[in-house]
N, C-alpha and C positions, 0 to 999 in steps of 0.2 A: 590681842584678842581676835579670834576668828569669827567672822559673821556667819550666823546660822539662819538660813531661810526657813521660816515656819509657815506652813499652809494654814489658812483659816477658812472656816465656813463663811457663808454669807453673813455679814453683820446685820443686825436688826436694830430696831429702835431701843430695845432694852440694853444694848451695848453702849448706848450714849446717855442713858438716864443718869441724872445728877453728876455729870462729868464737867470738868473745867478745862478750858483750852487756852493756851497762849497763842495769839493770832497776830501775824505781821501782814500788813497790807501796803502794797505799792500802787498808788493811784496814778492814773493816766496823767501825763503832762509833767510829772516829777522826774528828776534825773535818776538814773539807775544806780543809786549808791545806798549804802547802809543808812546814811543819815535821812534818807527820804522815806524809809519804811516806818509807817505808823504801827506801833505795837500796843496791843491791849489784851484783855482777856474776855472770855465769854463763858457763862455758865449755862448749861443745857439742863433744864429742870422740867418736871411734869407736875401740873397742879391737880387738885382733887377731882376736877372734871375730866381729866385725861388729856388736856391740851399740852402740847410741847411748847414751852416758853424759853426764850433766850434772854438772859440778863447780861448786858454788856458792861464793861468796866467803866464807861462814862454814864452809867445809869439809864441808858437807852433800853428800850424793850423791843422784842421781836418774837418770832416763832422759828422753830426748826423742824425739819422733816427728813426722813430716810425712806427712800423708795428701795425696798429690799431686792426685787428682781433685777433692777438695773444698777444697784449699788450707787445710787445718786443721793447726794447729801446737800442740804441747803439750810442757811440761817438767814433770817431777815432782820433788818434794823429799821425801825420806824422813826420818822422824824417827828417833831412836835406836832401832834394832832394830824399828821399826814400832810401838813401844809407845804413842807419842803421836799416831798417825795419819799422815795423808799430805796433801800439798797438791799441786794441779796448776794450773799457769799455762797457760791455753789460749785460743786465738782464731784468727781467720782471717787468712791471709797476704794483705795487700793492697799491700805495699811491700817492696822488697829490703832497705832500710836500717832500717825501723821496724816494730815489732810492737806489738799491744795486745790486751787481752782481759780475762777475768775469772779470779779465783782460786777454785777449788773445794777444799774441804777436808772431812775427816772424822776422827773419832777413835774410840777404843774404845767410848765411851759417847755419841757424838754422830753423827747421821746426816749424809750428804753434803749440802752446801749451798754456795751462793756466799758467799764470805767476804771478797772484795775485788776490786779492779780493778788492772790493771798496764799499763805502757807500757815498751817497750825500744828501745834505740838500738844498732845494730851498731857495735862498736868496731873490728873488723877480724879478722884471722886470728891465732890464737894463735902467738906467737913470729914474727910476720911484720909485714907492712905494716899501719898503722893507716888507718882511713877518715877523710879530712879532712872538715871541716864543709862545705866547698865542694862536695865530691863528693856528700855526703848530701843537701844541700839542707835546706829547712825541714820540720819534722815535719808529717805530714798533720793531726794534731789541732789544730795552730795555724792551718792553712789553713781548717779548718772554721769556726773562730770568726770569722775575717775574712769569710768568705762569708755568714755568717748574716744580717748586716745588709742584704745585697743581695736576699735572697729575700722575695717576697711583698709588697713595698712598692709595686711598679709598678701592680698591678691591684687594690689594696685588699684583698689576701688577708691573713688573720690568722695563718696558720701554727699554728693551734691543734692540740693533740694531738701535735705533733712533739717529739721528745726534744731538749732543749737541753743540750749538753755544756758 
């Protein structure tokens, strides 16, 4: 199967209404292994008053936003009454089916800081059609790993200083 790159217009809030996402999070301090990734799902819904609400797989609540001009996306997760702080999954939108970014968090006695990394896959519309693997294609983060071996070798470049994912 050949990969076909499709250009898309800027995504807006309506592209995320009533969608469900499978989300994997690797929190700081955990070993970089598959067993350390916390996997859950989140539903992005809008209530009657127009508020964008996030419903997490562990019944936590939060909000989500899309800043269209910058293509910045964020989902919050509230702790019980806010007593244990807050976490925000945020990143730039570069693909309709996949999202990735960092987790920022803070608590009553801890300052805001980056506490993890995340990646998400669009599962489909809540109570509707699911997105097939064929429709989604391969995740962009797997593509980057395949392309890494091709860069810099032809002209003797070392690629020093580049972030290796």
